[in-house]
Each structure stands twice: as C-alpha cells, then as structure tokens.
PASE-370339 format. One record per residue: x, y, z of N, C-alpha, C in turn. Coordinates in steps of 0.1 Angstrom, whole numbers, plus 5000, padded with zeros to 4 digits. Each point is the difference from the previous one (the first is absolute). Layout:
BEGIN
n.c1, n.c2, n.c3, ca.c1, ca.c2, ca.c3, c.c1, c.c2, c.c3
X, Y, Z, X, Y, Z, X, Y, Z
...
END
This chain:
BEGIN
n.c1, n.c2, n.c3, ca.c1, ca.c2, ca.c3, c.c1, c.c2, c.c3
2540, 2742, 6835, 5012, 4993, 4995, 5010, 5013, 5000
5013, 4995, 4999, 5011, 5010, 5002, 5000, 5009, 4988
4994, 4998, 4990, 5001, 5008, 4987, 4990, 5011, 5000
4990, 5001, 5011, 4990, 5009, 5001, 4986, 4996, 4995
5001, 4988, 4993, 4988, 4994, 4994, 4990, 4995, 5012
4987, 4998, 4997, 4991, 4995, 5011, 4994, 4987, 4993
4997, 4991, 5009, 4991, 4989, 4996, 4987, 5001, 5008
4990, 4994, 4994, 4987, 4998, 5008, 4996, 4986, 4996
4997, 4993, 5012, 4994, 4986, 4998, 4987, 4999, 5008
4990, 4996, 4992, 4986, 5000, 5006, 4997, 4986, 4997
4994, 4992, 5010, 4994, 4987, 4998, 4988, 4998, 5008
4991, 4993, 4994, 4988, 4997, 5008, 5000, 4983, 5002
5001, 4998, 5012, 5002, 4986, 5004, 4987, 4995, 5006
4996, 4988, 4994, 4987, 4993, 5005, 5004, 4987, 5007
4991, 4994, 5007, 5001, 4986, 5004, 5000, 4991, 4988
5008, 4989, 4999, 5001, 4992, 4989, 4987, 4991, 5002
4992, 5000, 4988, 4988, 4992, 5001, 5002, 4985, 5002
5011, 4994, 4996, 5002, 4986, 5002, 5009, 4995, 5012
5006, 5011, 5006, 5007, 4997, 5013, 4999, 5011, 5009
4992, 4999, 5010, 4997, 5012, 5009, 5014, 5005, 5008
5009, 4992, 5001, 5013, 5004, 5007, 5009, 5008, 4990
4995, 5002, 4988, 5009, 5008, 4991, 4994, 5011, 4995
5006, 5010, 4992, 4994, 5011, 4995, 5003, 4999, 4985
4992, 5009, 4991, 5004, 5000, 4987, 4998, 5016, 4997
5007, 5004, 4989, 5001, 5013, 4995, 4987, 5002, 4993
4992, 5009, 5004, 4988, 5003, 4991, 5001, 5009, 4990
5010, 5011, 5002, 5006, 5008, 4990, 5011, 5007, 5005
5008, 5007, 4990, 5012, 5007, 5005, 5001, 5011, 4990
5009, 5010, 5004, 5006, 5010, 4992, 5014, 5004, 5004
5010, 4997, 4993, 5013, 5002, 5003, 5006, 5012, 4990
5004, 5010, 5006, 5005, 5011, 4990, 5013, 5007, 5006
5008, 5005, 4992, 5011, 5009, 5003, 4999, 5014, 4993
5004, 5009, 5008, 5000, 5014, 4996, 5014, 5005, 4998
5002, 5010, 4992, 5014, 5005, 4998, 4999, 5015, 5007
4992, 5002, 5008, 4999, 5013, 5008, 4992, 4998, 5012
4998, 5010, 5007, 4994, 4998, 5015, 4985, 4997, 5000
4994, 5002, 4989, 4984, 4998, 4998, 4997, 4987, 4993
4998, 4989, 5007, 4997, 4987, 4993, 4987, 5000, 4992
4991, 5011, 5003, 4988, 5000, 4992, 5002, 5006, 4986
5010, 5008, 4999, 5002, 5006, 4987, 5013, 4998, 4994
5011, 4997, 5008, 5013, 4997, 4996, 5003, 4985, 4997
4990, 4992, 5000, 5003, 4985, 4998, 5005, 4998, 4985
5009, 4989, 4998, 5005, 4998, 4987, 4992, 4986, 4996
5001, 4991, 5009, 4993, 4986, 4997, 4991, 4997, 5011
4989, 4994, 4996, 4991, 4995, 5010, 4993, 4986, 4996
5003, 4990, 5008, 4995, 4987, 4998, 4986, 4999, 5008
4991, 4995, 4992, 4986, 4999, 5007, 4996, 4986, 4997
4993, 4994, 5011, 4992, 4988, 4999, 4987, 5001, 5006
4989, 4999, 4992, 4986, 5003, 5004, 4992, 4988, 4996
5000, 4988, 5005, 4993, 4990, 4995, 4985, 5000, 5001
4995, 5009, 5010, 4985, 5000, 5002, 4994, 5012, 4991
5007, 5008, 4995, 4997, 5012, 4992, 4989, 4996, 4989
5003, 4989, 4991, 4990, 4997, 4990, 4986, 4997, 5006
5000, 4993, 5011, 4987, 4996, 5007, 4993, 5012, 5005
5008, 5010, 5006, 4995, 5012, 5004, 4995, 5008, 4990
5007, 5002, 4989, 4998, 5009, 4988, 4999, 4994, 4988
4988, 4997, 4994, 4999, 4992, 4987, 5006, 5006, 4989
5003, 5015, 5002, 5006, 5007, 4988, 5017, 4999, 5000
5004, 4993, 5011, 5015, 4999, 5002, 5005, 4989, 4988
5009, 5005, 4992, 5004, 4992, 4988, 5016, 4997, 5002
5006, 5003, 5010, 5014, 5000, 5000, 5005, 4987, 5007
5012, 4997, 4999, 5005, 4988, 5007, 5000, 5002, 5016
4997, 4991, 5007, 5000, 5002, 5014, 5015, 5002, 5006
5009, 4995, 4994, 5014, 5003, 5004, 5006, 5008, 4989
5005, 5012, 5003, 5004, 5009, 4989, 5011, 5010, 5006
5007, 5006, 4992, 5009, 5011, 5004, 4997, 5013, 4991
5001, 5011, 5008, 5000, 5013, 4994, 5014, 5006, 5000
5000, 5008, 4988, 5014, 5007, 4998, 4996, 5014, 4999
5006, 5010, 5009, 4998, 5012, 5000, 5011, 5009, 4994
4999, 5000, 4986, 5012, 5006, 4994, 4995, 5007, 4987
5010, 5003, 4992, 4998, 5007, 4988, 5005, 4991, 4988
4992, 4999, 4989, 5006, 4993, 4988, 4994, 5008, 4988
5010, 5005, 4992, 4995, 5008, 4989, 4994, 4990, 4989
5003, 4988, 5000, 4994, 4991, 4990, 4986, 4998, 5004
4997, 4997, 5013, 4987, 4999, 5006, 4992, 5012, 4998
5006, 5012, 5002, 4992, 5013, 4998, 4995, 5001, 4985
5008, 4994, 4991, 4996, 5002, 4985, 4988, 4992, 4997
4997, 4990, 5008, 4988, 4991, 4997, 4987, 5008, 5004
4989, 4996, 4992, 4987, 5006, 5004, 4996, 4997, 5014
5004, 4988, 5004, 4997, 4993, 5013, 5003, 5011, 5011
5013, 5007, 4998, 5004, 5009, 5011, 4991, 5010, 5004
4992, 5005, 4990, 4990, 5011, 5001, 4990, 4995, 5011
4996, 4987, 4999, 4989, 4996, 5008, 5004, 4993, 5013
5013, 4995, 5001, 5005, 4993, 5011, 5015, 5003, 5002
5002, 5008, 5010, 5015, 5003, 5004, 5007, 4988, 5003
5013, 5000, 4997, 5010, 4988, 5003, 4997, 4995, 5013
5000, 5010, 5011, 4999, 4994, 5014, 4987, 4993, 5003
4991, 5000, 4991, 4987, 4994, 5003, 5000, 4985, 4993
5009, 4997, 4992, 5001, 4988, 4992, 5003, 4988, 5011
4991, 4989, 4998, 5003, 4988, 5009, 5007, 4990, 4992
5013, 4999, 5003, 5009, 4990, 4993, 4999, 4986, 5009
4996, 4990, 4992, 4998, 4987, 5007, 5012, 4995, 5005
5000, 4994, 5012, 5011, 4993, 5007, 4994, 4989, 5008
5009, 4991, 5004, 4995, 4990, 5010, 5000, 5007, 5014
4992, 4993, 5009, 5000, 5003, 5013, 5015, 5000, 5006
5005, 5011, 5006, 5014, 5000, 5005, 4998, 4999, 5015
5012, 4996, 5006, 5000, 5000, 5015, 5006, 5012, 5005
4999, 5004, 5013, 5006, 5011, 5006, 5015, 4997, 4999
5005, 4987, 5001, 5014, 4998, 4999, 5005, 5005, 4986
4992, 4997, 4989, 5004, 5004, 4986, 5003, 5015, 5001
4990, 5007, 5005, 5000, 5015, 5000, 5012, 5005, 5007
5003, 4994, 5013, 5013, 5005, 5008, 5012, 4995, 4994
5000, 4989, 4994, 5013, 4996, 4992, 5003, 5010, 4989
4989, 5003, 4993, 5003, 5009, 4989, 5005, 5014, 5004
4996, 5005, 5012, 5005, 5012, 5005, 5013, 4999, 5005
5004, 4989, 5005, 5014, 4998, 5004, 5010, 4999, 4988
4995, 4993, 4990, 5009, 4999, 4988, 5001, 5011, 4992
4988, 5007, 4997, 4999, 5011, 4990, 5004, 5013, 5006
4995, 5002, 5013, 5003, 5013, 5007, 5008, 5000, 5011
5007, 4989, 5003, 5009, 4998, 5010, 4995, 5003, 5014
4988, 4996, 5002, 4993, 5003, 5013, 5007, 4994, 5012
5000, 5007, 5010, 5007, 4996, 5012, 4994, 4988, 5006
5008, 4990, 5005, 4995, 4989, 5007, 5004, 4998, 5015
4993, 4995, 5008, 5004, 4999, 5014, 5011, 4991, 5002
5004, 4992, 4991, 5012, 4991, 5001, 5007, 5001, 4987
5009, 4991, 4999, 5008, 5001, 4987, 4991, 4997, 4988
5004, 5007, 4988, 4991, 4999, 4990, 4998, 4985, 4995
5012, 4993, 5000, 4997, 4986, 4995, 4991, 4991, 5010
5002, 5003, 5013, 4992, 4993, 5010, 4984, 5004, 4997
4998, 5013, 4998, 4986, 5004, 4998, 4995, 4994, 4987
5008, 5001, 4989, 4994, 4993, 4988, 4998, 4984, 5001
5008, 4994, 5008, 4998, 4986, 5002, 4988, 4997, 5009
4998, 5009, 5009, 4987, 4998, 5009, 4988, 5003, 4991
5000, 5010, 4991, 4988, 5003, 4992, 4998, 4987, 4990
5011, 4995, 4995, 4999, 4988, 4991, 4994, 4989, 5007
5004, 4997, 5012, 4994, 4988, 5009, 4986, 5003, 5003
4996, 5011, 5004, 4986, 5004, 5001, 4992, 4998, 4988
5005, 5006, 4989, 4993, 4999, 4987, 4997, 4984, 4996
5011, 4993, 5002, 4998, 4985, 4997, 4989, 4995, 5008
4998, 5003, 5013, 4989, 4995, 5009, 4987, 5005, 4993
4999, 5011, 4996, 4987, 5005, 4993, 4996, 4993, 4989
5011, 4998, 4991, 4997, 4993, 4987, 4998, 4984, 5002
5006, 4994, 5011, 4997, 4986, 5003, 4985, 4999, 5005
4996, 5009, 5008, 4986, 5000, 5005, 4991, 5002, 4988
5003, 5009, 4992, 4992, 5002, 4989, 4997, 4989, 4990
5012, 4992, 4999, 5001, 4988, 4991, 4992, 4990, 5005
5000, 4997, 5014, 4994, 4989, 5006, 4985, 5003, 5004
4996, 5012, 5000, 4987, 5005, 5005, 4990, 4996, 4989
4989, 4994, 5004, 4989, 4997, 4991, 4992, 5013, 4997
4998, 5002, 4988, 4991, 5012, 4996, 4986, 4999, 5005
4993, 5011, 5004, 4988, 5000, 5006, 4989, 4993, 4991
5002, 5000, 4987, 4990, 4994, 4991, 5002, 4984, 4998
5011, 4995, 5006, 5004, 4986, 4998, 4992, 4992, 5011
4990, 4992, 4996, 4993, 4992, 5010, 5005, 4986, 4999
4999, 4993, 5011, 5005, 4986, 5000, 4990, 4991, 4992
5005, 4991, 4994, 4992, 4990, 4992, 4991, 4993, 5010
4988, 4996, 4996, 4990, 4994, 5009, 5001, 4985, 4994
5000, 4990, 5010, 4999, 4986, 4997, 4986, 4997, 4997
4998, 4990, 4990, 4987, 4997, 4996, 4994, 4989, 5010
END
C-alpha cells in the first residue's frame, strides 16, 4: 500500500462438495501490518478456521475471529492479561469475504486501487452481493430433503 503498510491474504480453497464446478473457502487469514514484517508488525488479523474444532478437540474459540495486536492499559490491568496477551485473544466475528477486507483497506487506509476508487468500491459491493446471495440460497450440508412416505 502507498503508506508503507503490508497486507497478507492466505486462503485454502477446496472443491465445493455440492457443486464440483465451484470452489469453497476452507480457511483464510487476512492481515495487515504497519511495517515491513507481516509476521510481527501486523495490527489486525481475520481468521476463519472451520475445521479446527474437528482437528483439535481442545479448540474452544470461534471459527471466525479477529485478533488485535496492540496495547491496552485497561486490558493489561486484568488478571487475564498475565495469562493471555491481547494479541492472542480470539474476538468472534462472522465469516468475512475478501471483498470486505479489501473494502476496509480502501476506506480506512486509502489503499490504492487499479481504477477509480468509486468504481473499485462498486465492483467489491457487486461481488459481495453475489457471495451473500449464494450463501442465502445454498442449502446447508445438514439439511436433508424430506422423504415421501
């Protein structure tokens, strides 16, 4: 980005189990860093790990969550802070689209776009609408059709 910040987008994509001509996001991590090293300079990181509870029975966190790598004197005063640093807290969120993440970068950090800002935001909004429309009309995997007697 033009302000010297970095972004990291990591997605694991799998074949869609209900439609082999499509793919589905198996997990993601979207983060932005305020310096050259995204591993230590990150400010926010959005994670989505839906298979983690099945892989790790000890996993107790929301599968969609955000981490904040910052300082809070109020948090540091809590006994919790001694056992769990702020950057390790899993704050629940809904699953977000990559369009949500990019739009946030454009609006909050004035990220450069390949076209006019308004056109880029309109494109992201249209793409996000498609995602939400598919999500609304898609049948959950646990929903089985009724059997006729």
